[in-house]
N, C-alpha and C positions, 0 to 999 in steps of 0.2 A: 398312699397317694395313687391316683389313677394314671394309667399309661398316657392318656392324652395330656395330662398336666406335666408328666415327666418329659414328654417330647417337646414341650414349650420351653423347657429350661435350656440354658447354655451348657456346653460340655463341662466347663469349669464348675458350674453350680451342681451339675449332676455328679461329678466326681467328689465334691465335698459332701453331698448327701450320702453317697455310697460309703465314704469313710465314716461318717457319723453312724450310719446304720450298722456297719461292721462292728463298731465299738459298742453299740447298744446290744447287738447280738452276743458279743463276748460277755457283757455284763449279765444278760439274761441267762446265759448258760451257766455262769458262775452262781447266780442266785438259785437256779434250778438244782445245781449240784449240792448246794448248801441247804436245800429244802426251805428256802426263803421266798421262792417265787409262788405267789398265790394264783395268778392267772397264767396257767401254762399255755393257753391258746395264744398268748402274746408271742411266745417263742416261734410258733408256726407262722403267724402272720408277719412277723419281722423277717423271717427267712424268705418268705414269698415276696415281700416288698423288695428285699435285696436282689432277689432273682430278677424281678421286673426291671429294676434299675440297671442291672448289668446287661440285660437284653437290650434295653434302649440305648445304652452306651455303645454296645457292639454295633447296633444299627447305625448310629451316628458316625462311628469310625469307618464303617464300610462305605457309607454314603460319601464321606469326605475323601476316602481313597479313590472312589469312582470318579468324583469330580476333579481330583488332581491328575488323574491319568488321562483325562480327555484333552 
């Protein structure tokens, strides 16, 4: 998912996607350890997607903090 699309989500939707992506990453790591993962690039792309989501979440929380302090 692109950053622009992530920024359009609500904070609750973003948190649920982060949770889903973390579960997917655990499953991929398990499959990789058991030598069942055919597309190992999926591991890298999922990790990067999670990182993007966490960055956008941090931006949203910072923005909310700034607005509440004004």
